[in-house]
Residue, then its C-alpha position, 0 to 999 in steps of 0.5 A: x475703522x475697518x481693521x477695528x471692527x475686523x477685530x471686535x473692537x466696539x470702541x476707541x479713544x482718539x485725540x488730536x485734530x479735526x476731532x469733528x471729523x472723526x466723530x462723522x466717521x465713527x458714527x457712520x462706522x457704527x462705532x463709539x468714539x471718545x473723542x478729544x479736540x486738541x486745545x492749543x495756543x498756538x496755530x495748529x492744523x483745523x484752527x490758526x488762532x486760539x479764539x478759533x480753537x476755543x470757538x471750534x471746540x466749543x461748536x464740537x461740544x456742543x455738536x455732540x453732546x448727548x450722542x450714543x456713539x460719539x461720547x465725551x466730546x472733550x478739548x484735549x490737553x496736550x501738556x502742562x507746557x501749556x500756558x495756566x490760562x490755556x490749561x484753565x480755558x480748557x478746563x472752564x469748557x470742557x466742565x461748562x459742557x459736563x465733557x472730561x477733559x482729557x490731557x496727556x501727562x509724562x509719556x518719556x523722561x524727558x526732562x524729568x530725570x535731567x530736571x530738578x523737581x519743581x512746583x513748574x515741572x510737576x505736572x501733576x501738583x501744577x494741575x492740581x495747584x491751578x484746579x484742573x485735577x478732578x474726577x472728570x479728568x481722564x490722564x493719559x500716558x501716566x508712566x512716568x509719575x512718581x507715588x506723591x503723584x499717584x497718591x494726587x491723582x487718587x485722591x483727586x479721583x482722577x482716571x489715569x492710565x499707562x501705557x508702558x513703552x514696548x520692550 
């Protein structure tokens, strides 16, 4: 954060583990943070079970909701490889607290070129099919999405951004 402040950055996005601690430090530094707690269905550093993860994320959402510096506390869904129930539970929790849903999309071509396109392995269309896509979704890492996906993201008013790999 000190490096960001020296560079004139006032707001940053972060999505990983222990986001409540990140929020505390962000607020202490006087910065604005858009923070997403990882919502997964297996043991992680900050939660050892789905029940712990659900409780932690809900507590995080409640604690920071409406804070002027900690914006959009949100469950962060790492990928569509998560079971359908996990994806839907994360979306339901975010929507309960009127928080956006941050989800990572196609960061690389692994599994994109090697696999035939199916309903399950096309992340954008799958998310739409199970009721996740909407104007409350921020799709990060939209590098390898095709024209069909781009049109669907636009039609659902999803905030999508691309980070191109360095050459």
